[in-house]
C-alpha positions as CSV (number, residue, x, y, z in Angstrom):
1,M,89.9,280.9,183.0
2,R,92.4,278.6,184.7
3,L,93.4,275.3,183.2
4,Q,95.2,272.9,185.5
5,F,97.0,269.8,184.3
6,G,98.1,266.9,186.5
7,A,100.9,266.1,184.1
8,I,102.2,268.6,181.5
9,A,102.5,265.7,179.0
10,Q,98.7,265.7,178.7
11,L,99.0,269.2,177.3
12,V,101.1,268.1,174.4
13,E,98.5,265.3,173.6
14,Q,95.7,267.9,173.7
15,W,97.5,270.3,171.4
16,T,98.2,267.4,169.0
17,E,94.7,265.9,169.1
18,N,92.5,268.9,169.6
19,P,93.0,272.4,168.1
20,C,90.6,274.0,170.6
21,V,93.1,274.5,173.4
22,P,94.8,277.4,175.1
23,G,96.6,279.6,172.7
24,S,94.6,278.4,169.6
25,N,91.6,279.7,167.7
26,P,89.0,277.2,166.7
27,G,88.5,277.1,163.0
28,G,91.3,279.4,162.1
29,T,94.7,280.9,162.7
30,T,95.1,283.2,165.8
31,K,96.3,286.6,164.6
32,L,97.5,288.7,167.5
33,T,97.8,292.5,167.3
34,K,99.4,294.8,169.8
35,R,95.9,295.3,171.3
36,S,95.0,291.6,171.4
37,L,98.3,289.9,172.0
38,H,97.2,289.1,175.5
39,S,94.2,287.1,174.2
40,L,96.0,283.9,174.8
41,R,94.0,282.1,177.5
42,F,95.4,281.7,181.0
43,F,97.7,278.7,181.1
44,Y,98.7,277.4,184.5
45,A,100.7,274.2,184.9
46,T,102.8,272.8,187.6
47,L,105.7,270.7,186.4
48,P,106.8,267.8,188.7
49,P,109.6,267.4,189.7
50,M,110.3,271.1,188.8
51,H,107.3,272.5,190.7
52,T,107.3,275.5,188.4
53,N,104.2,277.4,187.7
54,I,104.1,278.5,184.0
55,V,101.5,281.2,183.5
56,I,100.2,282.9,180.3
57,P,97.8,285.6,181.7
58,N,94.5,286.5,180.2
59,D,95.3,290.2,180.1
60,F,97.5,292.7,181.9
61,A,95.2,292.9,185.0
62,D,95.5,289.1,185.3
63,F,99.3,289.4,184.8
64,E,99.5,291.8,187.7
65,L,97.2,289.8,189.9
66,Q,99.1,286.5,189.4
67,L,102.5,288.1,189.7
68,N,101.5,289.9,192.9
69,K,100.4,286.6,194.3
70,S,103.7,285.0,193.4
71,I,105.6,287.8,195.1
72,Q,103.7,287.7,198.4
73,G,105.6,286.5,201.5
74,Y,109.1,287.3,200.5
75,S,111.3,289.5,202.7
76,Q,112.7,291.5,199.7
77,V,112.4,291.5,195.9
78,V,115.2,292.3,193.4
79,V,114.6,292.6,189.7
80,L,117.5,291.7,187.3
81,T,117.5,293.3,183.9
82,D,119.9,294.1,181.1
83,S,120.3,297.5,179.4
84,N,117.7,296.6,176.7
85,T,115.0,295.2,179.0
86,L,115.4,298.0,181.4
87,E,114.5,300.4,178.6
88,H,111.9,298.5,176.8
89,C,110.3,296.0,179.2
90,W,110.7,297.2,182.8
91,P,108.4,300.2,182.2
92,V,105.6,297.8,181.2
93,I,105.5,296.2,184.7
94,A,107.1,298.9,186.9
95,G,103.7,300.2,187.9
96,M,102.6,296.9,189.4
97,E,101.7,297.2,193.1
98,K,104.2,294.7,194.4
99,L,107.0,296.1,192.3
100,H,106.9,299.7,193.5
101,D,109.8,299.3,196.0
102,V,111.9,296.6,194.4
103,Y,115.7,297.0,194.0
104,L,116.8,297.0,190.3
105,L,120.0,295.4,189.1
106,E,121.2,296.1,185.5
107,V,123.9,294.3,183.5
108,P,125.0,295.1,180.0
109,A,123.0,293.4,177.2
110,G,124.8,290.6,175.4
111,E,126.5,287.3,176.0
112,D,129.5,289.0,177.6
113,S,127.5,289.5,180.8
114,K,127.0,285.7,181.2
115,D,130.1,285.0,183.2
116,L,131.5,284.6,186.7
117,D,132.8,288.2,187.0
118,I,129.3,289.6,186.4
119,S,127.9,286.9,188.8
120,H,130.4,288.0,191.5
121,G,129.3,291.6,191.1
122,L,125.6,290.6,191.4
123,W,126.3,288.5,194.5
124,S,128.1,291.5,196.1
125,E,125.0,293.7,195.3
126,L,122.7,291.2,196.9
127,L,124.8,291.0,200.0
128,S,125.1,294.8,200.2
129,E,121.3,295.1,200.0
130,G,120.9,292.6,202.8
131,M,119.1,290.0,200.7
132,D,118.4,287.0,202.9
133,R,117.3,283.4,202.1
134,A,113.7,284.6,202.2
135,S,114.3,287.0,199.3
136,L,113.2,286.7,195.7
137,L,115.0,287.4,192.4
138,I,112.9,288.3,189.4
139,N,114.7,287.8,186.1
140,L,113.3,290.1,183.4
141,G,114.9,289.5,180.1
142,G,116.0,287.1,177.4
143,G,117.9,283.8,177.6
144,M,121.1,285.5,178.9
145,I,119.2,287.0,181.8
146,T,117.3,283.9,182.7
147,D,120.5,281.8,182.6
148,L,122.5,284.3,184.6
149,G,119.8,285.2,187.1
150,G,118.8,281.6,187.7
151,F,122.4,280.7,188.4
152,V,123.0,283.7,190.7
153,A,119.9,282.9,192.7
154,S,120.5,279.1,192.8
155,V,123.8,279.4,194.6
156,Y,123.4,282.7,196.6
157,K,123.1,281.6,200.3
158,R,122.8,278.1,198.9
159,G,119.7,279.1,197.0
160,I,117.0,281.7,197.0
161,D,113.8,281.6,195.0
162,F,113.6,283.2,191.6
163,I,110.9,283.9,189.0
164,H,111.5,284.3,185.2
165,I,109.7,286.8,183.1
166,P,111.1,286.1,179.6
167,T,111.0,288.9,177.1
168,T,112.2,287.2,173.9
169,Y,110.7,284.4,171.9
170,L,113.7,282.2,172.5
171,A,113.5,282.6,176.3
172,M,109.7,282.0,176.3
173,V,109.9,278.7,174.5
174,D,113.3,277.5,175.7
175,A,115.7,279.3,178.0
176,A,113.3,280.1,180.8
177,I,111.7,276.7,180.8
178,G,113.2,273.6,182.4
179,G,115.4,274.8,185.3
180,K,118.8,275.0,183.5
181,T,120.9,277.9,184.8
182,G,124.5,278.7,183.9
183,V,127.3,281.0,182.8
184,N,130.1,280.7,180.3
185,F,133.6,279.9,181.4
186,N,137.0,280.1,179.7
187,G,135.3,281.0,176.4
188,L,132.9,277.9,176.5
189,K,129.1,278.0,176.6
190,N,127.3,277.1,179.8
191,Q,130.1,275.3,181.5
192,I,129.2,276.3,185.0
193,G,125.6,276.0,186.2
194,T,122.8,274.2,188.0
195,F,119.5,272.4,187.5
196,T,117.3,274.6,189.6
197,P,113.6,275.2,188.9
198,A,112.1,278.7,188.9
199,Q,109.2,279.2,191.2
200,A,107.2,280.6,188.3
201,V,107.6,281.6,184.6
202,F,105.3,284.4,183.3
203,I,104.8,284.4,179.5
204,W,103.6,287.8,178.4
205,P,103.5,287.7,174.5
206,N,103.3,291.5,174.2
207,F,107.0,291.7,174.9
208,L,107.5,290.1,171.4
209,Q,106.6,293.5,170.0
210,T,109.9,294.9,171.3
211,L,112.0,292.4,169.2
212,S,113.7,292.9,165.9
213,T,113.0,290.4,163.1
214,T,116.5,288.9,163.7
215,D,115.8,288.3,167.4
216,L,112.4,286.8,166.6
217,R,113.9,284.3,164.1
218,S,116.6,283.4,166.5
219,G,113.9,282.1,168.9
220,F,112.0,280.6,166.1
221,A,114.9,278.2,165.5
222,E,114.1,276.6,168.8
223,T,110.5,276.0,167.7
224,I,111.7,274.4,164.5
225,K,113.9,272.2,166.8
226,H,110.9,271.2,169.0
227,A,108.9,270.3,165.9
228,L,111.8,268.2,164.4
229,I,112.3,266.2,167.5
230,A,108.7,265.7,168.7
231,D,105.9,266.9,166.5
232,A,105.5,266.3,162.8
233,Q,102.2,268.1,162.7
234,L,103.7,271.2,164.1
235,F,106.5,271.0,161.6
236,A,104.0,271.0,158.8
237,E,102.3,274.1,160.3
238,L,105.7,275.8,160.4
239,E,106.2,275.1,156.7
240,A,103.1,277.1,156.0
241,L,104.6,280.3,157.6
242,D,106.0,282.5,154.9
243,H,107.3,285.2,157.3
244,L,107.7,285.8,161.0
245,E,105.9,288.4,163.1
246,P,104.5,288.2,166.7
247,G,100.9,288.1,165.5
248,L,101.5,284.9,163.6
249,L,103.4,283.0,166.2
250,S,101.0,282.6,169.1
251,D,100.0,279.0,168.2
252,S,103.5,277.8,167.5
253,L,104.8,279.5,170.7
254,S,102.1,277.6,172.8
255,K,102.9,274.3,171.2
256,S,106.6,274.7,171.4
257,L,106.4,275.6,175.0
258,A,104.3,272.5,175.7
259,I,106.8,270.2,174.0
260,K,109.6,271.6,176.0
261,C,107.6,271.2,179.2
262,A,106.6,267.6,178.4
263,I,110.2,266.5,177.8
264,V,111.5,268.2,180.9
265,D,108.7,266.7,182.9
266,K,110.0,263.2,182.0
267,D,113.7,263.9,182.6
268,F,114.5,267.0,184.6
269,T,118.3,266.4,185.0
270,E,118.9,265.4,181.4
271,R,119.9,261.8,181.9
272,G,117.9,260.5,179.0
273,E,114.9,261.9,177.1
274,R,115.8,265.6,177.7
275,Q,119.0,265.1,175.7
276,K,116.7,265.3,172.6
277,L,116.4,269.1,173.3
278,N,120.1,269.4,172.3
279,F,119.3,268.6,168.7
280,G,121.5,271.0,166.6
281,H,123.3,272.2,169.7
282,T,126.4,270.1,169.7
283,L,127.8,271.8,166.7
284,G,125.6,274.9,167.2
285,H,127.2,275.8,170.5
286,A,130.7,275.3,169.0
287,I,129.7,277.5,166.0
288,E,128.3,280.1,168.4
289,T,131.4,280.2,170.6
290,H,133.7,280.5,167.6
291,A,131.6,283.2,166.0
292,F,131.5,285.1,169.3
293,E,135.2,285.5,169.2
294,S,135.1,286.7,165.6
295,A,134.1,290.0,164.0
296,K,130.7,288.5,163.2
297,P,129.0,287.0,166.2
298,L,125.8,284.9,165.8
299,L,122.7,284.9,168.0
300,H,122.1,281.6,169.7
301,G,119.2,280.6,167.4
302,E,121.3,281.4,164.3
303,A,124.1,279.1,165.4
304,V,121.6,276.4,166.3
305,A,120.0,276.7,162.9
306,L,123.4,276.0,161.3
307,G,123.9,273.2,163.8
308,M,120.6,271.7,162.9
309,L,121.5,271.7,159.2
310,A,124.7,269.8,160.0
311,A,122.7,267.4,162.3
312,L,120.2,266.8,159.5
313,Y,123.0,265.9,157.2
314,L,124.3,263.4,159.7
315,S,120.7,262.1,160.2
316,R,120.5,261.4,156.5
317,K,124.0,259.8,156.4
318,L,124.0,257.8,159.6
319,N,120.3,257.3,160.7
320,K,117.0,256.7,159.0
321,L,116.0,260.1,157.8
322,D,114.9,259.7,154.2
323,Q,115.7,262.0,151.3
324,S,112.3,263.6,151.1
325,E,112.2,264.6,154.7
326,Y,115.8,265.7,154.6
327,E,114.9,268.1,151.8
328,R,111.8,269.3,153.7
329,T,113.6,270.0,156.9
330,T,116.6,271.7,155.3
331,N,114.4,273.8,153.1
332,L,112.4,275.1,156.1
333,I,115.6,276.1,157.9
334,Q,117.2,277.6,154.8
335,S,114.0,279.6,154.1
336,H,114.6,281.5,157.4
337,F,118.3,281.3,157.8
338,G,119.6,281.0,154.3
339,D,121.9,284.0,154.7
340,L,124.0,282.2,157.3
341,V,127.0,280.1,156.3
342,L,130.2,278.7,157.9
343,L,133.6,279.4,156.3
344,Q,135.9,276.5,155.4
345,Q,138.6,278.3,157.4
346,D,136.5,277.9,160.6
347,L,136.1,274.1,160.5
348,D,139.2,273.2,162.6
349,A,138.3,275.8,165.3
350,V,134.7,274.6,165.5
351,L,135.7,270.9,165.7
352,S,138.1,271.7,168.5
353,L,135.4,273.4,170.5
354,V,133.0,270.4,170.1
355,K,135.4,268.4,172.3
356,H,134.2,270.4,175.3
357,D,130.5,269.6,174.7
358,K,128.8,268.6,178.0
359,K,127.2,265.5,176.4
360,N,130.4,263.9,175.5
361,Q,131.6,260.9,177.3
362,G,135.4,260.7,177.3
363,D,136.6,261.2,173.8
364,T,133.3,260.2,172.3
365,C,131.1,262.9,170.7
366,R,127.5,262.1,171.1
367,F,124.7,263.7,169.0
368,V,121.0,263.9,168.8
369,L,119.9,262.8,165.3
370,L,116.6,262.2,163.6
371,D,115.1,259.0,162.3
372,S,112.2,261.0,160.9
373,I,110.4,264.3,161.4
374,G,109.1,264.1,165.0
375,E,111.3,261.1,165.9
376,A,114.7,261.9,167.5
377,V,117.3,259.6,169.1
378,Y,120.0,260.7,171.5
379,G,123.4,259.3,172.4
380,Q,124.5,258.7,168.8
381,E,128.2,258.4,168.4
382,V,129.7,260.5,165.6
383,S,133.3,260.5,164.4
384,E,135.3,263.6,163.8
385,S,135.5,262.8,160.1
386,A,131.7,262.6,159.9
387,M,131.4,265.9,161.8
388,R,133.8,267.5,159.4
389,E,131.8,266.3,156.4
390,A,128.6,267.6,158.0
391,L,130.1,271.0,158.6
392,G,131.4,271.0,155.1
393,S,127.9,270.6,153.8
394,I,127.0,274.1,155.3
395,C,130.2,275.8,154.4
396,A,130.9,278.5,151.9
397,P,134.3,279.2,150.3
398,N,136.7,281.3,152.4
399,A,136.1,285.0,152.1
C-alpha cells in the first residue's frame, strides 16, 4: 500500500483527527513484536522544498524493493557505518541485491567521530575509491552518522546524493529528517554544516530492537519535544506510557515523525517556524557539550531532557504556561529522566557555552518557550540571570 501526500502537513492533520492512519491500529494500541515490527504500513511522502522521500516499508521484501529502486542509476555506492551499526545493522541489509558490491566505510562509534578530521579521512577515502558526482552515499546509523555522512556528501565535489537509513529512535524521528548536516568544531556542537536534503530516508523499525533502554529513551526525548511544541493530544498519549520498549512506540514514532516533517516543510532553512524544533536545545546543547568533556558524558536526548526542564521553568516564569501544565510536563520528563541532574559547579561553564548557540543574535540569547502544551513561540529573549535561575531549578548540590 502506498500513500502519497501532496503536502506533508496534511499528514499531521490526519494523525490528529483520524486514528486510522499509517502506523496506527484502529480501536487499540499497536503492539509490535520482533516478528511484526514491520507491520507499519508503507508511508511515502515527498517534502517540498526538500524533495526527500520518507519510506516506512510494509515488510523486508518491500524494504529491499524500494531501496533497490532508490539506488538504481548511480555510478558507485558507498555505505557509511560506525562500529556499532557495522556489527548490528549492516548484516540485516547486506544481502540486498544492490548492496552486494558496495564499498563500506566505518568510523568509531560516538560523538568523537563527528568532526572535521574524520570528515577529511572520509573525503580521502571517497577520492581514492574514484567516487564521482554521480555516486551515492548511504548513511546507516544513528544521529552521529546521519549528521556526519550528510555533511561529507553535501560538500564532496560540491555535493553528491545521499540516503539515510537511521538505526536509532532519535535518528528516525529527528536527526535523519529535515536536511540538517554538520560536525562539531572547537568543542562546540554542530558549528559547521549545511542544509542539504537526503534523496530518501528509510525507516525500518526493526532496528529499534538493537537499542539499549538508555538509547531508546534518548530518542524518546525528541518525541516529548515534538508533543510539547505541536500536539497536546500526543502529549497526553505519552503520559499514558509507563515504560519504553520498541513494541509500544510505533504510534508515537509515526506521529513524531509527521510533526517534524510538517514543520520542516514550512521552513526548511530555519528562518522562522522550524526554530520551534530547538525547544530544550539551547541549554541542552550546552549541557551536552560540557558533559562530553567530563567523566560522565550524556546522550543527546538526555541533555535535551534537562534543557527542556529548564525551558519549561522559563516558560512558566516568562511566558503563559500555567502551573498545572508546568507540573504535567515536568512530571512526564522526570518520570523518564529523573536520574539526571546538573551540578551547581557546572553552571558557569554551561552558561559560557550558551553564548555560542547558533540561534543567538549578537549578545542576545534567544529561546523557544511554551505558552501551553502544543503551543510554542520562538525568538524569546532570555537574560543570563533568568538562564542561571532556570538551570538552578534542575541542579543538585555539588558532589
